[in-house]
C-alpha positions as CSV (number, residue, x, y, z in Angstrom):
1,M,135.9,110.6,47.5
2,I,135.8,109.3,51.0
3,K,138.9,107.6,52.3
4,I,139.5,105.7,55.7
5,E,143.1,104.7,56.5
6,G,144.4,102.6,59.3
7,L,141.3,103.2,61.5
8,K,141.6,101.6,65.0
9,K,139.3,101.6,68.1
10,S,139.7,99.7,71.4
11,F,137.4,99.5,74.4
12,S,139.5,98.9,77.5
13,K,141.7,96.1,76.3
14,T,139.4,94.8,73.5
15,E,140.5,95.8,70.0
16,V,137.2,96.4,68.1
17,L,138.6,97.9,64.9
18,K,142.0,96.8,64.1
19,D,143.1,98.4,60.9
20,I,140.2,99.5,58.6
21,N,141.1,100.8,55.1
22,L,138.3,101.8,52.6
23,E,137.7,104.0,49.8
24,I,134.2,105.0,48.8
25,S,133.2,106.9,45.6
26,K,130.8,109.7,45.2
27,G,127.3,108.2,45.2
28,E,128.4,104.7,46.0
29,T,126.3,102.6,48.5
30,I,128.1,100.3,50.7
31,A,126.5,97.5,52.7
32,I,128.4,96.3,55.8
33,I,127.6,92.9,57.0
34,G,129.0,90.5,59.5
35,P,128.3,88.9,62.9
36,S,127.1,90.8,65.9
37,G,129.9,92.4,68.0
38,T,132.4,92.7,65.1
39,G,132.7,96.4,65.1
40,K,130.1,97.4,62.4
41,S,128.2,100.1,64.4
42,T,131.5,101.2,66.0
43,L,132.9,101.9,62.6
44,L,130.0,104.1,61.6
45,R,130.2,105.9,64.9
46,C,134.0,106.6,64.4
47,L,133.4,108.1,61.0
48,N,131.5,111.1,62.5
49,F,133.4,111.0,65.9
50,L,130.5,109.9,68.1
51,E,133.2,107.4,69.1
52,R,136.8,108.8,68.9
53,P,139.1,106.5,67.0
54,D,142.4,105.6,68.6
55,A,144.3,106.0,65.3
56,G,143.8,106.4,61.6
57,R,142.9,109.1,59.0
58,I,139.4,110.0,57.7
59,K,138.9,112.0,54.5
60,I,135.5,113.2,53.4
61,G,135.6,115.5,50.4
62,D,138.0,118.4,51.4
63,C,138.0,117.5,55.1
64,S,140.9,115.3,56.2
65,I,141.7,114.6,59.8
66,D,144.1,112.5,61.9
67,A,142.4,110.8,64.8
68,Q,145.4,111.2,67.0
69,K,145.8,115.0,66.6
70,V,142.3,116.4,65.7
71,S,140.8,119.6,67.0
72,E,137.1,120.2,67.9
73,K,136.9,122.5,64.9
74,E,138.0,119.8,62.5
75,I,135.5,117.3,64.2
76,N,132.7,119.8,63.7
77,N,133.7,120.3,60.1
78,L,133.7,116.4,59.6
79,R,130.3,116.2,61.2
80,K,128.8,118.8,58.7
81,K,129.8,116.4,56.0
82,T,128.0,113.3,57.5
83,A,124.5,112.5,58.6
84,M,123.4,109.5,60.5
85,V,120.2,107.3,60.8
86,F,120.2,105.5,64.2
87,Q,118.7,102.1,64.9
88,N,116.7,103.6,67.8
89,Y,115.6,106.8,65.8
90,S,117.2,109.3,68.4
91,L,114.5,111.9,67.7
92,L,114.3,114.8,70.2
93,K,111.3,113.9,72.3
94,N,110.2,117.4,73.0
95,K,110.1,118.5,69.4
96,T,107.6,117.7,66.7
97,A,108.4,115.8,63.5
98,L,108.8,119.0,61.6
99,Q,111.1,120.4,64.4
100,N,113.3,117.4,64.4
101,V,113.9,117.8,60.7
102,M,114.6,121.4,61.1
103,E,117.0,121.0,63.9
104,P,120.3,120.2,62.0
105,M,119.6,123.0,59.5
106,V,119.0,125.6,62.1
107,V,121.7,124.5,64.6
108,I,124.5,123.2,62.3
109,Q,123.9,125.0,59.1
110,K,122.6,128.2,60.6
111,I,119.8,128.4,58.1
112,K,116.9,130.8,58.8
113,K,114.0,129.0,60.5
114,N,111.4,130.1,57.7
115,E,113.7,128.6,55.0
116,A,114.6,125.5,57.1
117,E,110.7,124.9,57.5
118,K,110.2,125.0,53.9
119,I,112.9,122.4,53.3
120,A,111.7,120.2,56.2
121,L,108.2,120.2,54.9
122,S,109.4,119.1,51.5
123,L,111.4,116.3,53.0
124,L,108.6,115.1,55.2
125,E,106.4,114.9,52.2
126,K,109.2,112.9,50.4
127,V,109.2,110.3,53.2
128,G,105.4,110.2,53.5
129,M,105.2,112.0,56.7
130,L,103.8,115.5,55.9
131,E,100.4,114.7,57.6
132,K,102.3,113.9,60.8
133,K,104.5,117.1,60.8
134,D,103.1,118.3,64.1
135,A,103.1,115.0,65.9
136,Y,105.7,114.3,68.8
137,P,107.8,111.1,68.7
138,R,105.6,109.5,71.4
139,E,102.6,109.8,69.0
140,L,104.4,108.1,66.1
141,S,105.0,104.4,65.4
142,G,108.5,103.1,65.1
143,G,108.3,103.0,61.3
144,Q,107.1,106.6,61.3
145,Q,109.8,107.7,63.6
146,Q,112.5,106.2,61.4
147,R,111.0,108.0,58.4
148,V,111.4,111.3,60.3
149,G,114.9,110.2,61.2
150,I,115.7,109.6,57.5
151,A,114.2,113.0,56.6
152,R,116.4,114.6,59.2
153,A,119.5,113.0,57.7
154,M,118.6,114.2,54.3
155,A,118.2,117.8,55.7
156,I,122.1,118.0,55.9
157,P,123.8,118.4,52.6
158,A,126.1,115.6,53.6
159,E,128.7,113.8,51.5
160,L,128.1,110.6,53.5
161,I,124.9,109.3,55.1
162,L,125.5,106.5,57.7
163,F,122.6,104.0,58.3
164,D,123.1,102.0,61.6
165,E,120.8,98.9,61.3
166,P,117.9,101.2,60.5
167,T,115.2,98.5,60.8
168,S,116.6,96.6,63.9
169,S,114.1,98.2,66.3
170,L,111.1,97.9,64.0
171,D,108.3,95.3,64.1
172,P,108.7,92.9,61.2
173,E,105.7,94.3,59.3
174,L,107.3,97.7,59.2
175,V,110.7,96.6,58.0
176,G,109.8,96.4,54.3
177,E,108.5,99.9,54.0
178,I,111.7,101.4,55.5
179,L,113.9,99.3,53.3
180,K,112.0,100.3,50.3
181,L,112.2,104.0,51.2
182,I,116.1,103.7,51.8
183,S,116.4,101.8,48.5
184,N,114.5,104.5,46.6
185,L,116.7,107.3,48.1
186,S,119.9,105.4,47.4
187,H,119.2,105.7,43.7
188,E,118.3,109.4,43.8
189,S,121.4,111.2,45.0
190,D,125.1,111.2,44.5
191,T,125.6,111.2,48.3
192,A,127.7,108.1,49.4
193,K,126.0,105.8,51.8
194,I,127.1,103.2,54.3
195,I,124.4,100.8,55.6
196,V,125.0,98.3,58.4
197,T,122.3,95.7,58.0
198,H,121.3,92.1,58.5
199,E,118.8,92.2,55.7
200,M,120.6,90.2,53.1
201,N,118.0,90.5,50.2
202,F,118.0,94.3,50.8
203,A,121.8,94.5,50.8
204,K,122.0,92.5,47.6
205,E,119.5,94.9,45.8
206,V,120.6,98.2,47.1
207,A,124.6,98.0,47.4
208,D,127.1,98.7,44.8
209,R,129.6,97.0,47.1
210,M,129.3,94.7,50.2
211,I,131.8,94.5,53.0
212,F,132.1,91.5,55.3
213,L,133.4,92.8,58.7
214,E,134.7,90.3,61.2
215,D,137.0,90.5,64.2
216,G,137.7,94.2,63.5
217,I,139.0,93.7,59.9
218,V,137.6,93.9,56.5
219,A,137.5,90.1,55.6
220,M,136.1,90.7,52.1
221,S,134.9,93.6,49.9
222,G,133.2,92.9,46.6
223,T,130.0,93.4,44.6
224,P,126.9,91.7,46.0
225,K,127.4,88.9,43.4
226,E,131.0,88.4,44.4
227,V,130.1,88.2,48.1
228,F,127.1,85.9,47.7
229,N,129.0,83.6,45.4
230,C,132.3,83.6,47.2
231,Q,133.9,80.3,48.4
232,N,134.8,81.7,51.9
233,V,133.2,79.1,54.2
234,R,132.9,81.6,57.1
235,I,130.9,84.2,54.9
236,Q,128.7,81.6,53.4
237,K,127.8,80.2,56.8
238,F,126.9,83.7,58.0
239,I,124.7,84.4,55.0
240,N,123.0,81.0,55.1
241,S,122.4,81.5,58.9
242,L,120.5,84.8,58.2
243,N,118.6,83.4,55.2
244,N,117.4,80.4,57.4
245,L,116.4,82.9,60.1
246,M,114.3,84.9,57.7
247,E,112.6,81.7,56.4
248,K,111.5,80.7,59.8
249,E,110.0,84.3,60.3
């Protein structure tokens, strides 16, 4: 069980997250949608303390922390329970695809290199990147780099995987293959997943629950059917604007 209570975050005088409360079950996939600049990525970054929340409690499994009085040890324990797939891939440029996937196992989990390599090779095969195991990020396309990023996230035995707009930096023709990969993975494990996305059809297909975030608050939470069929004018306007944009493309 993952529980978020009273999460708040401000930058200067701008309150980005006002009072976020969420509960996520084991294996549940949550899609977070909403206009740009409403705190979606900030929420994800607060959950693993890449951004430090101003207030609130975060509980992931047996790790529970208070943002206002948290130690570095508690932050490190929390991060061991989360993995993240970034929109700009964030691969280590001086390491190969294989080494990038091995990195969290060796550095965070302290797994021996030969064991980490076996696991990494298996994960690269799973995401269709085994043949590129010795390639450096500069030698890979955006889609290939994101596949490596997903394999790296899977290398951590996390209770929660965070996907921060994983297709936003990709060329349109590569978006479908990454969404298909994430969709397949979402049905394979009991790891909870939070996906920030503007891909409405994907969210509708893969999510157990959708959350509409606006002005730093959860404006709506429900099944994809409930969200897409809701009578909230603001939410429908947002969904329709994205659908119209996709049709033009």
